[in-house]
C-alpha positions in Angstrom: -0.1 -0.4 0.1 1.9 3.7 -0.7 0.6 7.0 0.9 0.3 10.3 -0.7 3.5 12.3 0.4 3.7 16.1 1.3 5.6 18.0 -0.7 9.4 19.5 0.5 9.9 22.8 0.8 13.1 23.5 -0.6 15.3 25.4 1.5 18.0 26.9 -0.7 17.6 27.2 -4.0 21.0 25.2 -4.6 19.2 22.1 -3.0 18.1 20.3 -6.0 16.2 17.2 -5.4 13.1 14.7 -7.0 10.4 14.3 -4.2 9.0 11.6 -4.7 4.9 11.6 -4.9 4.5 8.5 -2.6 5.8 5.4 -0.8 5.0 2.7 1.8 3.9 4.3 5.5 6.7 3.3 6.5 10.6 3.3 7.2 13.2 1.7 8.6 16.8 2.6 9.1 19.3 0.0 9.8 20.7 2.6 11.7 18.7 3.5 14.0 15.8 1.7 16.3 12.5 2.7 16.0 10.2 2.3 12.6 9.4 5.9 11.9 6.6 7.5 9.6 7.8 9.0 6.7 6.2 13.0 5.4 8.3 13.7 2.5 11.2 11.3 0.8 13.6 13.1 -1.5 16.1 12.0 -4.5 19.3 13.8 -4.4 22.2 13.8 -6.3 24.9 16.4 -5.7 26.7 16.1 -9.2 27.9 13.9 -11.3 31.0 12.6 -9.5 28.5 11.0 -6.3 25.9 8.4 -6.6 22.4 9.7 -5.6 21.0 9.4 -2.1 17.1 10.0 -0.7 16.3 12.7 2.1 13.7 11.0 4.2 11.8 13.5 6.3 10.1 11.7 8.9 6.5 12.5 10.7 8.6 13.2 14.2 11.0 15.9 12.9 13.6 13.5 12.4 15.4 13.8 8.7 17.8 10.7 7.6 20.0 10.8 4.3 21.6 7.3 2.4 21.5 5.6 -0.2 20.6 2.0 1.2 19.6 1.9 4.9 16.4 2.4 4.2 13.6 -0.5 3.5 10.3 1.1 3.0 7.3 -1.4 4.7 3.7 -1.6 5.3 3.7 -2.6 8.2 6.2 -2.2 10.5 8.0 -5.9 11.8 6.4 -8.2 14.9 8.2 -6.7 17.3 9.4 -3.5 16.3 8.3 0.1 18.0 7.0 2.8 15.7 8.3 6.2 17.1 5.3 7.8 18.9 6.2 11.0 17.8 5.6 10.3 14.5 2.3 8.2 15.9 0.8 12.0 17.4 1.8 13.9 14.3 0.8 11.6 11.5 -3.0 11.2 13.0 -3.2 14.5 14.0 -2.7 15.7 10.0 -5.4 13.3 9.4 -3.4 9.6 8.4 -4.7 6.4 9.4 -2.9 5.5 12.7 -0.6 2.5 12.4 -2.4 0.2 13.5 -4.8 0.8 11.1 -2.1 0.5 8.0 -1.1 -2.6 9.2 -4.4 -4.0 10.0 -3.3 -5.4 13.5 -1.8 -3.7 16.9 1.3 -1.4 16.5 3.0 -1.2 19.5 4.0 2.9 19.9 7.2 4.1 22.3 10.4 5.8 22.2 14.2 5.6 23.4 15.5 6.8 26.7 18.9 7.7 27.2 20.4 5.7 30.0 23.9 6.8 32.1 26.6 4.0 31.7 28.7 5.3 33.9 26.6 6.7 37.6 24.2 4.2 37.9 23.6 5.6 41.1 22.4 8.9 39.8 19.1 9.1 38.6 18.9 8.8 34.6 16.6 11.7 34.0 16.2 14.7 35.5 12.8 16.2 35.2 13.6 19.5 36.1 17.0 20.1 34.0 16.7 22.8 31.2 19.9 23.5 28.7 22.1 27.3 29.8 21.2 29.6 27.5 
């Protein structure tokens, strides 16, 4: 099943790309943990010297680029987790939920950074703010 993609916003005139009109509703990045929901996919060719690569903008706002690390899927693999932010933003925009697209329950979630050097300390401080 293919879903219609948003058209990418060109940020610089020198950035040329060929946007995809549609793709499968999930993308697995072999270098990432979560399954994401693609919002735009653009093929780029920087010059004749380099092979084309694609840039995938996910609904969560992350962008991944590459040549071979992506697999576009009709449903997430069993046991894999779909990015919760992707799910939230895609559904808010009017797209079907991951479970509706897959025809079965799909786990939604995220990843958490965990400290390995200071296990006695709390790994997450809800009061932490970045210095300006």
